[in-house]
TIRO-2110 file (N, C-alpha, C; in Angstrom, 1 decimal):
// TIRO-2110
-90.0, -112.0, -152.9, N, 1, A
-90.3, -112.7, -151.7, CA, 1, A
-88.8, -112.5, -150.9, C, 1, A
-89.0, -112.7, -149.4, N, 2, A
-87.8, -113.0, -148.8, CA, 2, A
-86.6, -114.3, -148.8, C, 2, A
-85.7, -114.6, -148.7, N, 3, A
-84.8, -115.7, -148.9, CA, 3, A
-85.3, -117.1, -147.5, C, 3, A
-86.0, -116.5, -146.5, N, 4, A
-86.4, -117.7, -145.9, CA, 4, A
-87.7, -118.2, -146.2, C, 4, A
-88.6, -117.8, -147.1, N, 5, A
-90.0, -118.1, -147.3, CA, 5, A
-89.5, -119.6, -148.7, C, 5, A
-88.2, -119.2, -149.3, N, 6, A
-87.8, -120.1, -150.3, CA, 6, A
-86.8, -121.5, -149.5, C, 6, A
-86.7, -121.2, -147.9, N, 7, A
-85.5, -121.9, -147.2, CA, 7, A
-86.6, -123.3, -147.7, C, 7, A
-87.9, -123.2, -147.2, N, 8, A
-88.6, -124.3, -147.0, CA, 8, A
-89.1, -124.9, -147.7, C, 8, A
-88.8, -126.3, -148.4, N, 9, A
-89.6, -126.5, -149.4, CA, 9, A
-91.3, -126.7, -149.4, C, 9, A
-91.7, -126.5, -150.2, N, 10, A
-93.2, -126.4, -150.6, CA, 10, A
-93.9, -127.6, -149.8, C, 10, A
-94.9, -127.7, -149.3, N, 11, A
-95.7, -128.8, -148.4, CA, 11, A
-96.2, -129.4, -149.6, C, 11, A
-96.8, -128.7, -150.7, N, 12, A
-97.0, -129.5, -151.7, CA, 12, A
-98.5, -129.0, -151.4, C, 12, A
-99.4, -128.2, -150.9, N, 13, A
-100.5, -127.9, -150.6, CA, 13, A
-101.3, -127.4, -152.0, C, 13, A
-100.4, -127.9, -153.0, N, 14, A
-101.4, -127.9, -154.4, CA, 14, A
-102.1, -128.8, -154.8, C, 14, A
-103.6, -128.9, -155.5, N, 15, A
-104.1, -130.0, -155.7, CA, 15, A
-103.2, -131.3, -156.3, C, 15, A
-102.3, -130.5, -157.3, N, 16, A
-101.0, -131.9, -157.9, CA, 16, A
-100.7, -133.0, -156.7, C, 16, A
-100.4, -132.8, -155.3, N, 17, A
-99.9, -133.3, -154.3, CA, 17, A
-101.2, -134.2, -153.7, C, 17, A
-100.7, -135.3, -153.5, N, 18, A
-101.7, -136.0, -153.1, CA, 18, A
-102.1, -135.9, -151.2, C, 18, A
-103.5, -135.6, -151.3, N, 19, A
-104.1, -135.5, -150.0, CA, 19, A
-103.1, -136.3, -148.8, C, 19, A
-103.0, -137.3, -149.1, N, 20, A
-102.2, -137.7, -147.8, CA, 20, A
-100.8, -137.9, -147.5, C, 20, A
-100.1, -137.4, -148.8, N, 21, A
-98.7, -136.3, -148.4, CA, 21, A
-98.9, -135.3, -148.2, C, 21, A
-100.3, -134.6, -148.2, N, 22, A
-100.4, -133.0, -147.4, CA, 22, A
-100.4, -132.7, -146.0, C, 22, A
-100.6, -134.3, -145.9, N, 23, A
-101.2, -134.4, -144.0, CA, 23, A
-100.6, -135.6, -142.9, C, 23, A
-99.5, -135.7, -144.3, N, 24, A
-99.2, -136.8, -143.2, CA, 24, A
-98.2, -136.8, -142.0, C, 24, A
-97.9, -136.8, -141.2, N, 25, A
-97.1, -136.0, -139.9, CA, 25, A
-95.6, -136.5, -139.8, C, 25, A
-95.4, -137.4, -140.5, N, 26, A
-94.0, -138.2, -140.4, CA, 26, A
-93.0, -136.4, -141.6, C, 26, A
-93.9, -136.8, -142.9, N, 27, A
-93.4, -135.7, -143.4, CA, 27, A
-93.9, -134.3, -143.1, C, 27, A
-94.2, -133.6, -142.5, N, 28, A
-94.4, -132.6, -142.3, CA, 28, A
-93.2, -132.4, -140.9, C, 28, A
-93.3, -133.5, -140.0, N, 29, A
-92.5, -133.0, -138.9, CA, 29, A
-91.0, -133.0, -139.7, C, 29, A
-90.6, -133.9, -140.6, N, 30, A
-89.6, -133.5, -141.2, CA, 30, A
-89.1, -132.4, -142.1, C, 30, A
-90.0, -132.2, -142.5, N, 31, A
-89.9, -130.8, -143.6, CA, 31, A
-89.7, -129.6, -142.6, C, 31, A
-90.8, -129.8, -141.3, N, 32, A
-90.2, -128.2, -140.5, CA, 32, A
-88.9, -129.3, -140.0, C, 32, A
-88.4, -130.0, -139.7, N, 33, A
-87.2, -129.6, -138.5, CA, 33, A
-85.8, -129.5, -139.7, C, 33, A
-86.3, -129.7, -141.0, N, 34, A
-85.1, -129.9, -142.0, CA, 34, A
-84.8, -128.5, -142.2, C, 34, A
-85.8, -127.4, -142.0, N, 35, A
-86.1, -125.6, -142.7, CA, 35, A
-85.4, -125.4, -141.0, C, 35, A
-86.1, -125.9, -140.0, N, 36, A
-85.3, -125.5, -138.5, CA, 36, A
-83.7, -125.6, -138.7, C, 36, A
-83.2, -126.8, -139.2, N, 37, A
-82.1, -127.3, -138.9, CA, 37, A
-81.1, -126.2, -140.3, C, 37, A
-81.7, -126.2, -141.1, N, 38, A
-81.1, -125.1, -142.1, CA, 38, A
-80.5, -123.2, -141.6, C, 38, A
-82.0, -123.0, -140.7, N, 39, A
-81.8, -121.8, -140.3, CA, 39, A
-80.8, -121.9, -139.3, C, 39, A
-80.8, -122.6, -138.4, N, 40, A
-80.0, -122.8, -137.1, CA, 40, A
-78.5, -122.7, -137.4, C, 40, A
-78.2, -123.8, -138.1, N, 41, A
-77.0, -124.2, -138.8, CA, 41, A
-76.5, -122.7, -139.5, C, 41, A
-77.0, -122.2, -140.4, N, 42, A
-77.1, -120.9, -141.0, CA, 42, A
-76.3, -119.7, -139.9, C, 42, A
-77.6, -119.6, -139.2, N, 43, A
-77.4, -118.1, -138.0, CA, 43, A
-76.1, -118.6, -137.0, C, 43, A
-75.9, -119.8, -136.8, N, 44, A
-75.0, -120.2, -136.1, CA, 44, A
-73.9, -119.7, -136.3, C, 44, A
-73.8, -120.1, -137.9, N, 45, A
-72.0, -120.2, -138.8, CA, 45, A
-71.9, -118.3, -138.7, C, 45, A
-72.9, -117.9, -138.9, N, 46, A
-72.5, -116.5, -138.9, CA, 46, A
-71.7, -115.7, -137.0, C, 46, A
-71.9, -116.8, -136.7, N, 47, A
-71.3, -116.4, -135.2, CA, 47, A
-70.5, -117.4, -135.0, C, 47, A
-69.6, -118.0, -136.0, N, 48, A
-68.8, -118.8, -136.2, CA, 48, A
-69.0, -119.8, -135.2, C, 48, A
-69.9, -120.1, -135.0, N, 49, A
-70.8, -121.5, -134.0, CA, 49, A
-71.2, -122.5, -134.5, C, 49, A
-71.2, -123.4, -134.4, N, 50, A
-72.3, -125.2, -134.7, CA, 50, A
-73.0, -125.1, -133.3, C, 50, A
-74.0, -126.2, -133.6, N, 51, A
-75.0, -126.5, -132.4, CA, 51, A
-74.5, -126.7, -131.8, C, 51, A
-73.2, -127.9, -131.5, N, 52, A
-72.9, -129.0, -130.7, CA, 52, A
-71.9, -127.6, -129.5, C, 52, A
-71.6, -126.1, -130.2, N, 53, A
-70.2, -125.2, -129.1, CA, 53, A
-71.8, -125.0, -128.9, C, 53, A
-73.1, -124.4, -129.1, N, 54, A
-74.1, -123.9, -128.2, CA, 54, A
-74.6, -125.3, -126.9, C, 54, A
-74.3, -126.2, -127.6, N, 55, A
-75.0, -127.7, -126.6, CA, 55, A
-74.3, -127.4, -125.4, C, 55, A
-72.7, -127.3, -126.1, N, 56, A
-71.9, -127.3, -124.9, CA, 56, A
-71.1, -126.5, -123.7, C, 56, A
-71.8, -125.1, -124.4, N, 57, A
-72.1, -123.9, -123.6, CA, 57, A
-73.2, -124.0, -122.8, C, 57, A
-74.5, -124.1, -123.2, N, 58, A
-75.7, -124.3, -122.6, CA, 58, A
-75.5, -124.9, -121.4, C, 58, A
-74.9, -126.1, -121.5, N, 59, A
-74.7, -127.2, -120.4, CA, 59, A
-73.6, -126.6, -119.8, C, 59, A
-72.8, -126.4, -119.9, N, 60, A
-71.7, -125.4, -118.8, CA, 60, A
-72.2, -124.4, -118.1, C, 60, A
-73.1, -123.5, -118.5, N, 61, A
-73.7, -122.7, -117.8, CA, 61, A
-74.5, -122.8, -116.9, C, 61, A
-75.7, -123.9, -117.2, N, 62, A
-76.6, -124.3, -116.5, CA, 62, A
-76.5, -125.1, -115.7, C, 62, A
-75.2, -125.8, -116.0, N, 63, A
-75.1, -126.9, -114.7, CA, 63, A
-73.6, -126.6, -114.0, C, 63, A
-72.7, -125.9, -114.6, N, 64, A
-71.7, -125.6, -114.1, CA, 64, A
-70.0, -126.5, -114.8, C, 64, A
-69.0, -126.7, -114.0, N, 65, A
-68.2, -127.3, -114.6, CA, 65, A
-68.3, -128.8, -114.6, C, 65, A
-67.9, -129.8, -115.7, N, 66, A
-68.1, -130.7, -116.1, CA, 66, A
-66.9, -131.7, -116.4, C, 66, A
-66.8, -132.9, -116.6, N, 67, A
-65.5, -134.1, -116.7, CA, 67, A
-66.2, -133.8, -118.3, C, 67, A
-65.6, -134.9, -119.2, N, 68, A
-66.3, -134.6, -120.5, CA, 68, A
-66.8, -135.8, -120.7, C, 68, A
-67.0, -136.8, -119.7, N, 69, A
-68.1, -137.8, -120.1, CA, 69, A
-69.7, -137.4, -119.4, C, 69, A
-69.2, -136.5, -118.6, N, 70, A
-70.5, -136.1, -118.1, CA, 70, A
-71.2, -135.1, -119.6, C, 70, A
-70.1, -134.2, -119.8, N, 71, A
-70.5, -133.5, -120.8, CA, 71, A
-71.6, -134.0, -122.0, C, 71, A
-71.0, -135.3, -122.3, N, 72, A
-71.1, -136.0, -123.4, CA, 72, A
-72.7, -136.7, -122.9, C, 72, A
-72.7, -137.0, -121.6, N, 73, A
-74.5, -137.7, -121.5, CA, 73, A
-75.4, -136.7, -121.0, C, 73, A
-74.9, -135.3, -120.8, N, 74, A
-75.8, -134.2, -120.8, CA, 74, A
-76.1, -133.4, -122.2, C, 74, A
-74.8, -133.6, -123.1, N, 75, A
-75.4, -132.9, -124.3, CA, 75, A
-76.2, -134.0, -125.2, C, 75, A
-75.6, -135.2, -124.8, N, 76, A
-76.2, -136.1, -126.1, CA, 76, A
-75.0, -136.5, -127.2, C, 76, A
-73.7, -135.5, -127.5, N, 77, A
-73.0, -136.0, -128.2, CA, 77, A
-72.0, -136.9, -127.9, C, 77, A
-71.4, -137.9, -128.6, N, 78, A
-70.8, -139.0, -128.4, CA, 78, A
-69.3, -138.2, -128.1, C, 78, A
-68.6, -139.0, -126.8, N, 79, A
-67.7, -138.5, -126.7, CA, 79, A
-66.5, -138.3, -127.9, C, 79, A
-66.1, -139.8, -128.7, N, 80, A
-65.1, -139.1, -129.7, CA, 80, A
-65.7, -137.8, -130.9, C, 80, A
-67.1, -136.9, -130.5, N, 81, A
-67.3, -136.2, -131.4, CA, 81, A
-67.3, -134.9, -130.2, C, 81, A
-67.3, -135.0, -129.1, N, 82, A
-67.2, -134.2, -128.1, CA, 82, A
-65.8, -133.5, -127.7, C, 82, A
-64.8, -134.2, -127.8, N, 83, A
-63.3, -134.0, -128.2, CA, 83, A
-63.0, -132.9, -128.9, C, 83, A
-63.3, -133.3, -129.9, N, 84, A
-63.1, -132.4, -131.3, CA, 84, A
-63.8, -130.5, -130.9, C, 84, A
-65.0, -130.5, -130.5, N, 85, A
-65.8, -129.9, -129.8, CA, 85, A
-65.4, -128.8, -128.9, C, 85, A
-64.5, -129.3, -127.7, N, 86, A
-63.8, -129.2, -126.3, CA, 86, A
-62.7, -128.5, -127.1, C, 86, A
-62.1, -129.6, -128.2, N, 87, A
-60.4, -128.9, -128.5, CA, 87, A
-61.2, -127.4, -129.4, C, 87, A
-62.1, -127.0, -130.1, N, 88, A
-62.5, -126.3, -130.9, CA, 88, A
-63.0, -124.5, -129.8, C, 88, A
-63.7, -125.1, -129.0, N, 89, A
-64.1, -124.2, -128.1, CA, 89, A
-62.8, -123.6, -127.3, C, 89, A
-61.7, -124.9, -126.9, N, 90, A
-60.8, -124.1, -125.8, CA, 90, A
-59.8, -123.3, -126.7, C, 90, A
-59.9, -123.5, -127.7, N, 91, A
-58.3, -122.8, -128.9, CA, 91, A
-59.2, -121.2, -128.9, C, 91, A
-60.6, -121.1, -128.8, N, 92, A
-60.9, -119.8, -128.8, CA, 92, A
-61.6, -119.5, -127.2, C, 92, A
-60.8, -119.3, -126.4, N, 93, A
-60.8, -119.2, -125.5, CA, 93, A
-62.1, -119.0, -124.5, C, 93, A
-63.0, -120.3, -124.9, N, 94, A
-64.4, -119.8, -124.6, CA, 94, A
-64.8, -121.0, -123.6, C, 94, A
-63.9, -122.0, -123.1, N, 95, A
-64.1, -123.0, -122.2, CA, 95, A
-62.6, -123.4, -121.6, C, 95, A
-62.1, -123.9, -120.7, N, 96, A
-61.1, -124.3, -120.3, CA, 96, A
-60.9, -125.8, -120.0, C, 96, A
-59.8, -126.1, -120.3, N, 97, A
-60.2, -127.7, -119.3, CA, 97, A
-58.7, -127.7, -117.8, C, 97, A
-58.9, -128.3, -116.9, N, 98, A
-58.3, -128.3, -116.1, CA, 98, A
-58.3, -129.6, -115.8, C, 98, A
-57.5, -130.4, -115.0, N, 99, A
-57.5, -131.7, -114.4, CA, 99, A
-58.1, -131.9, -113.6, C, 99, A
-58.9, -132.7, -112.7, N, 100, A
-59.9, -132.8, -112.4, CA, 100, A
-58.9, -133.1, -110.6, C, 100, A
-59.3, -132.2, -109.7, N, 101, A
-58.6, -132.6, -108.9, CA, 101, A
-58.8, -134.0, -108.1, C, 101, A
-60.3, -134.4, -108.4, N, 102, A
-60.6, -136.0, -107.5, CA, 102, A
-59.7, -137.4, -108.1, C, 102, A
-59.6, -136.3, -109.7, N, 103, A
-59.1, -138.0, -110.2, CA, 103, A
-58.3, -137.3, -111.9, C, 103, A
-57.0, -136.8, -111.5, N, 104, A
-56.1, -136.8, -112.8, CA, 104, A
-56.0, -137.4, -113.6, C, 104, A
-56.8, -138.2, -114.0, N, 105, A
-56.8, -139.1, -115.2, CA, 105, A
-57.6, -137.5, -116.2, C, 105, A
-58.9, -137.5, -115.6, N, 106, A
-59.7, -137.0, -116.2, CA, 106, A
-59.8, -134.9, -116.2, C, 106, A
-60.2, -134.4, -117.6, N, 107, A
-60.0, -132.9, -117.5, CA, 107, A
-61.6, -133.1, -116.9, C, 107, A
-61.6, -131.5, -116.2, N, 108, A
-62.5, -130.8, -115.7, CA, 108, A
-63.0, -129.8, -116.9, C, 108, A
-64.2, -129.8, -117.1, N, 109, A
-64.5, -128.3, -118.3, CA, 109, A
-65.2, -127.1, -117.7, C, 109, A
-64.7, -126.0, -118.0, N, 110, A
-65.8, -124.9, -117.2, CA, 110, A
-65.7, -123.9, -118.4, C, 110, A
-66.3, -123.1, -118.7, N, 111, A
-66.8, -122.4, -119.3, CA, 111, A
-66.2, -120.7, -118.9, C, 111, A
-65.7, -120.3, -119.7, N, 112, A
-64.7, -118.5, -119.6, CA, 112, A
-65.8, -117.8, -119.5, C, 112, A
-65.1, -116.6, -119.0, N, 113, A
-66.4, -115.1, -119.4, CA, 113, A
-66.7, -115.1, -120.5, C, 113, A
-65.5, -115.3, -121.5, N, 114, A
-65.8, -115.3, -123.2, CA, 114, A
-67.0, -116.1, -123.8, C, 114, A
-66.4, -117.3, -122.9, N, 115, A
-67.8, -118.2, -123.2, CA, 115, A
-69.2, -117.6, -122.8, C, 115, A
-69.2, -117.3, -121.8, N, 116, A
-70.8, -116.7, -121.3, CA, 116, A
-70.8, -115.8, -122.1, C, 116, A
-70.4, -114.9, -122.3, N, 117, A
-70.8, -113.7, -123.7, CA, 117, A
-71.0, -114.6, -124.7, C, 117, A
-70.1, -115.1, -125.4, N, 118, A
-70.8, -115.9, -126.6, CA, 118, A
-72.1, -116.2, -126.9, C, 118, A
-72.5, -116.9, -125.2, N, 119, A
-73.7, -118.1, -125.1, CA, 119, A
-75.1, -117.0, -125.1, C, 119, A
-74.6, -115.9, -124.4, N, 120, A
-75.6, -114.6, -124.7, CA, 120, A
-75.9, -114.0, -126.0, C, 120, A
-74.7, -113.8, -126.8, N, 121, A
-75.2, -113.6, -128.3, CA, 121, A
-75.7, -115.0, -129.0, C, 121, A
-75.6, -115.9, -128.5, N, 122, A
-76.3, -117.0, -129.6, CA, 122, A
-77.4, -117.2, -128.9, C, 122, A
-77.6, -117.1, -127.7, N, 123, A
-78.9, -116.9, -127.5, CA, 123, A
-79.7, -116.1, -127.9, C, 123, A
-79.2, -115.3, -128.0, N, 124, A
-80.2, -113.3, -128.7, CA, 124, A
-80.3, -114.1, -130.0, C, 124, A
-79.4, -114.7, -130.7, N, 125, A
-79.6, -115.0, -132.1, CA, 125, A
-80.4, -116.0, -132.4, C, 125, A
-80.6, -116.7, -130.9, N, 126, A
-81.7, -118.4, -131.6, CA, 126, A
-83.1, -117.5, -131.3, C, 126, A
-83.2, -116.8, -130.2, N, 127, A
-84.4, -116.0, -130.1, CA, 127, A
-84.8, -115.3, -131.1, C, 127, A
-84.3, -114.7, -131.8, N, 128, A
-84.5, -114.1, -132.8, CA, 128, A
-85.0, -115.3, -134.1, C, 128, A
-84.3, -116.4, -134.3, N, 129, A
-84.3, -117.1, -134.9, CA, 129, A
-85.7, -117.8, -135.0, C, 129, A
-86.3, -118.1, -133.7, N, 130, A
-87.3, -118.9, -132.9, CA, 130, A
-88.6, -118.2, -133.4, C, 130, A
-88.3, -116.8, -133.1, N, 131, A
-89.5, -115.8, -133.6, CA, 131, A
-89.7, -115.8, -135.1, C, 131, A
-89.2, -115.8, -136.3, N, 132, A
-89.2, -115.9, -137.1, CA, 132, A
-89.5, -117.3, -137.6, C, 132, A
-89.3, -118.5, -137.2, N, 133, A
-89.7, -119.8, -137.5, CA, 133, A
-90.8, -120.0, -136.8, C, 133, A
-91.2, -119.0, -135.9, N, 134, A
-92.6, -119.8, -135.3, CA, 134, A
-93.6, -118.8, -135.1, C, 134, A
-93.2, -117.9, -136.7, N, 135, A
-94.3, -116.4, -136.4, CA, 135, A
-95.7, -116.6, -136.6, C, 135, A
-95.7, -118.0, -137.7, N, 136, A
-97.1, -118.3, -137.9, CA, 136, A
-98.4, -118.9, -136.8, C, 136, A
-97.6, -118.6, -135.8, N, 137, A
-98.2, -119.4, -134.2, CA, 137, A
-98.7, -118.3, -132.9, C, 137, A
-99.5, -119.0, -132.1, N, 138, A
-99.3, -117.8, -131.5, CA, 138, A
-98.6, -118.2, -130.2, C, 138, A
-98.2, -117.6, -128.9, N, 139, A
-98.3, -117.6, -127.6, CA, 139, A
-98.3, -119.2, -127.6, C, 139, A
-99.9, -119.2, -126.9, N, 140, A
-100.3, -120.2, -126.7, CA, 140, A
-99.9, -121.5, -127.7, C, 140, A
-99.6, -121.2, -128.5, N, 141, A
-99.8, -122.2, -129.9, CA, 141, A
-98.2, -122.6, -130.0, C, 141, A
-97.3, -121.7, -129.7, N, 142, A
-95.7, -122.0, -129.4, CA, 142, A
-95.2, -122.8, -128.3, C, 142, A
-96.0, -122.8, -127.2, N, 143, A
-96.0, -123.6, -126.0, CA, 143, A
-96.3, -125.3, -126.3, C, 143, A
-97.6, -125.0, -126.5, N, 144, A
-98.5, -126.4, -126.8, CA, 144, A
-97.6, -127.2, -128.1, C, 144, A
-96.9, -126.4, -129.2, N, 145, A
-96.0, -127.0, -130.1, CA, 145, A
-94.9, -127.6, -129.2, C, 145, A
-94.2, -127.1, -128.0, N, 146, A
-93.3, -127.3, -127.4, CA, 146, A
-93.4, -128.2, -126.8, C, 146, A
-94.4, -128.3, -126.0, N, 147, A
-94.7, -129.8, -125.2, CA, 147, A
-95.7, -130.9, -126.0, C, 147, A
-96.2, -130.8, -127.3, N, 148, A
-96.2, -131.6, -128.0, CA, 148, A
-94.7, -132.6, -128.1, C, 148, A
-93.9, -131.9, -128.9, N, 149, A
-92.6, -132.2, -129.7, CA, 149, A
-92.0, -132.7, -128.3, C, 149, A
-92.2, -132.2, -127.3, N, 150, A
-91.1, -133.3, -126.2, CA, 150, A
-91.3, -133.9, -125.8, C, 150, A
-93.2, -134.3, -125.8, N, 151, A
-93.6, -135.6, -125.4, CA, 151, A
-93.0, -136.6, -126.6, C, 151, A
-93.3, -136.1, -127.6, N, 152, A
-92.7, -137.1, -128.8, CA, 152, A
-91.2, -137.4, -128.3, C, 152, A
-90.5, -136.6, -128.5, N, 153, A
-88.7, -137.0, -128.4, CA, 153, A
-88.8, -137.9, -127.2, C, 153, A
-89.6, -137.6, -126.2, N, 154, A
-89.3, -138.4, -124.4, CA, 154, A
-89.9, -139.7, -125.0, C, 154, A
-90.7, -139.8, -125.6, N, 155, A
-91.1, -141.1, -125.2, CA, 155, A
-90.4, -142.1, -126.5, C, 155, A
-89.9, -141.3, -127.4, N, 156, A
-89.0, -142.6, -128.5, CA, 156, A
-87.8, -142.7, -127.8, C, 156, A
-87.2, -141.4, -127.1, N, 157, A
-86.3, -141.7, -126.7, CA, 157, A
-85.8, -143.1, -125.8, C, 157, A
-86.8, -142.6, -124.7, N, 158, A
-86.8, -144.2, -123.9, CA, 158, A
-87.2, -145.4, -124.2, C, 158, A
-87.4, -145.3, -125.5, N, 159, A
-87.6, -146.9, -126.6, CA, 159, A
-86.1, -147.0, -127.1, C, 159, A
-85.7, -145.7, -127.6, N, 160, A
-84.3, -146.4, -128.9, CA, 160, A
-83.6, -147.0, -127.6, C, 160, A
-82.5, -147.7, -128.2, N, 161, A
-81.6, -148.5, -128.1, CA, 161, A
-80.2, -147.5, -127.4, C, 161, A
-79.8, -147.4, -126.4, N, 162, A
-78.7, -147.0, -126.1, CA, 162, A
-77.8, -145.8, -127.1, C, 162, A
-77.5, -146.9, -127.9, N, 163, A
-76.5, -146.0, -128.8, CA, 163, A
-77.4, -145.0, -129.8, C, 163, A
-78.1, -145.0, -129.7, N, 164, A
-79.5, -143.9, -130.5, CA, 164, A
-79.7, -143.1, -130.3, C, 164, A
-79.4, -142.8, -129.0, N, 165, A
-79.5, -141.3, -128.3, CA, 165, A
-78.8, -140.2, -128.5, C, 165, A
-78.1, -140.3, -129.8, N, 166, A
-77.2, -139.0, -130.2, CA, 166, A
-77.9, -137.9, -130.2, C, 166, A
-77.3, -136.9, -130.1, N, 167, A
-77.9, -135.4, -130.6, CA, 167, A
-77.6, -135.0, -131.6, C, 167, A
END
């Protein structure tokens, strides 16, 4: 048996598990999310990265240079946590900090060529991981799953108090 099969806890599909537990959406979502999080964390660690590193690199690549406050809003990473992430990425040469010409009190963060290269590797790694994670689903089912999860997240993020919208 491959290791990935043992990573996800058994859903309890056998008769010993009550039917209600086998079909409880919150339980199934939680189990799937925990499994996905373990896989993502493990795979990113193989590249000496974390999910917040990925979030910052993606955001800078898609949106261009940004202040720390803007990055915090776009990624959902608390400003206090973002400072450590930025320090780690800057120490590795993946991003650069420079004073904002419009306001010297703040920094503008920019992805470097090394950061773009790292992001390309991480994208490929996560694409492969998602292929494995979603293997039992067809292409249309995968799209439907993403659409349904997006609706759930969007619905509940609009109801959450501002302090609870942390990634």
